[in-house]
N, C-alpha and C positions, 0 to 999 in steps of 0.2 A: 289056231294060232296062237302062240305066245303073246304075254302083253309086252308091250313095246315100249322102251326107254326114251326116252327125251332129255338130253344131255346139252346144256349151255357150257361154252367154251371159252376159257379166259384165257387168251393170248397176252403174256405180260411182256414188257421192256422197261426194266428202270423202274421197276416197283409200281408201273402202270399199266392199265387196259390198254390195249391198242387193238386195230383193224385197218384191214387193208384189203386191195382188188387182186388178184391172181398173184397175193404173196408181194405186191407191191403199192407205194404209195398208203404206205401205213402211217398213219394218225392216230394221237393219245386220245382216249374216249374217257376212262375214270377210274375209279380205287376200286383194285379187286376184289378187295375185304367186303364192300359196301355192295358191290354184284355180288358175290359170292352165297351173302345171308339172303339177297333178296330173291335169289334163285332157290334157294333151299326153301324158304316160306312158300314160295309158290308154287312147291310139289316137285321140283326138279328132280328125276329118279337118280340122278349122278351130275356132278361137277368135273371138267376136267381142266387144269390148271395147267399151263403152258410157259416156261420162259423161251420164248422165240429165238434170244441171241446167245444161248448158253454155248450150245455149240459151237458157231461162229466164232465165238468168242474164248472158245478151248477153256473154259472156264465150268464151276459144279453148279448147280441149280440152286436158285435161293434158299435160302433157309429160314430166316425168319419171317418172310411173307407168308411161306408154305404152315408155319405156325400159328400165325394170326388167322388165316382161311380156315384152317382144322377147326379152329378153336369157336368158329361163328357158324358152321353148318351142323347138319342133321343128317346128311346124306353121303354115300360112299363119294371117295375124292380120287380122282387119279391126277396123277403127275407125269410131269416128261420136262423134257430139254437138259441137255448136258449129262444124259446117263449113258455113263461109258466104261462103266466097272461095278462089278455085283460089289463093292462098298456103298457104292453111289444109293443101288437098289436099297440096299441097308439104311441107308441113312433116311431115306426119302421116307421107306414105312416106318421107321421108328418115330418119325415127326408126325404122322399122322394120316397119311396118304394108305390107302387100302389098295390101288393096284398105281405099279409105274408102269409108265407108257416110254417106251424105247423106239428109237427113229434111226437118226444118222449113226448113235453109238453101237446097233448093232451090225450096220455097217462096216465101220472101222474094226468091229470085234465080235466077229458072227457068234462065238461061244457063248456070248453074256447071256443069250435068251434060255440057253439049254441050261446053263449054270444057276441062272437066276430061278428058273423053273423048280429045277432041283430040290436048293435050296429051300425057297421059300412056296412053291407050289403054283402051277399053272394059273390059279384066277388072281394070281396077282400081278401077272406078266401080261403084257400088252405089247403086241408090235404094232407100230403106225407107220404108216407109208405116205409119202407125198407123191401122189401118180400123176402124169402127163401125158398124153397123146403122142406118139415116137413114131411119126409113119405108120406103120400098119400094125403098131404093138404099143402097150402101155406102159412106160418107164418109171423107174424111180429118181426121186430127183430129192437131193440135199442143197444145203447152204443157202436155205429161203426157199428152195425153188430154182434157184440159179444154177446146179449144175446136175447135167445127166448123168447119171453113174454108169447107164447102160445096162443095168441091170432091168430085166421081166418083170413085171410088178406080179403077176400071175405066180409066176414061179417063185419070185420071194415071201410071197404070201403061202405057196405051199411049205416053203422050207422055214418057214417060221412056226407053221403049226407043227413041223414033224418035229423041230425042236423044241417044243413046250410049251408056247405061247398059245395063253385061254383065250384072247382076244385078237381082234384086227380093228385099227381104228384106221379106214380108208380115206383119206381126203384127197379130192380130185382140186389140183392147182386150176384146170383148166375152167373150173365150175366158183372158186374161190371168191367171196363176195361178189358176183354177178348179177344171183338171186333171179336165175330163172329157171332154178330146178335142180335135183340131184343129178350126177351125170350116171344112169342107169343102165347105160352100155358098159361104161368100166365097171359099174358094181355087180352086174350080171355076170361077166367073165370072170371077177375073183372070186363069186358066191360060188359058183359053178365048180371053182378047185379046191375049195375048204371048205371044214363042217365046222369048223369054230366060230360063234359070233362075230358078226359084223358089224362096226357101228359107222355109217355112211356119213362122210362129212364134207360139205363144199356144195354150194349153191341153194340152199332154202331161201326162198324169198319170202314166204306166206304159207297159210295152213294146208291151203291146198297141195302145196309141193310133199309135206311130209304123208298126206294122204296116198298121193300118187306112189310115194316109195313104198310104201307099209302095203298098197294094193297089189304092184307092179310086182315086186318082191317082197313076197311076204316071209322069206328067208332070212331078209336083214332084222337083225335084233335091236336097233336102235337107230335114231337120229340125233344127229349133233349139228348146232348152228349156233352163232356166236352175234353178228349185227341186228338181224333182226330183234332180237332178245334185247340184246345193248341200246338200242333205241325204240324200245317199246311199241316197236312194231307189231308184234305178237306177246302176249303174255302165253307162260308157259302153261296155265291153271285155263285158260281161253282155249288153248291149243290143245289140250288134254280133253277139254269138252267136246271139241266138234270131232277130234279122232273118234270117240267113243260113241259121238251120235252118228258117225258115218261107219260104225261097226269096226273099227279098230280098236283091239282090248287095249289097256293102257290101267294104270293104276294110279286113282284120284284121291 
């Protein structure tokens, strides 16, 4: 089993970190620069920085905030929100991002993943998908989880891989902020369909949920969480030590 990554996620709106439940009831929490530095110092393997309203508001991703965060962290930084054209990808990479996470932009412009992968390499290109159970299948949602695109999540993940995405961030809307464990059933369906690394997101409520994720689905490359880290319910350092003691390889 390869070393598993622990990734804190900073969802931002108007320059502040926010968090909700199932993409709703969103509340302001803290300063993203302060949190990013804390997580970097605690040993996060990567930090994800999202502008959650950029696509809804049809604007490009923050610039000043990204530069500030990039200036205080010593770990890889992945950014997303409002990435709709190859020029957006170029701008984010030039400002300090190591990876660019593309979500609804890939639905509006399916060629962007292929174009970005060809120009910058697959390792810089992440396809992020927001997924919820829809009858007997898993569907892709956009607009903050409010719009059902009708796209089958498994097929969309396969298409992203074929177009050159180097990684998938698979976020469960059904589990988001609920803190009762990752959506193992949904993650299994996606993992069985692709070979690129998968970052599991949505549902982490404690250390045990990460252990369950990696022990039940060793193919999953990383676990992403937000509120348990933001509210000091679990520290990244303690989580990694716990996982190591349980036999899950991590970088400390």
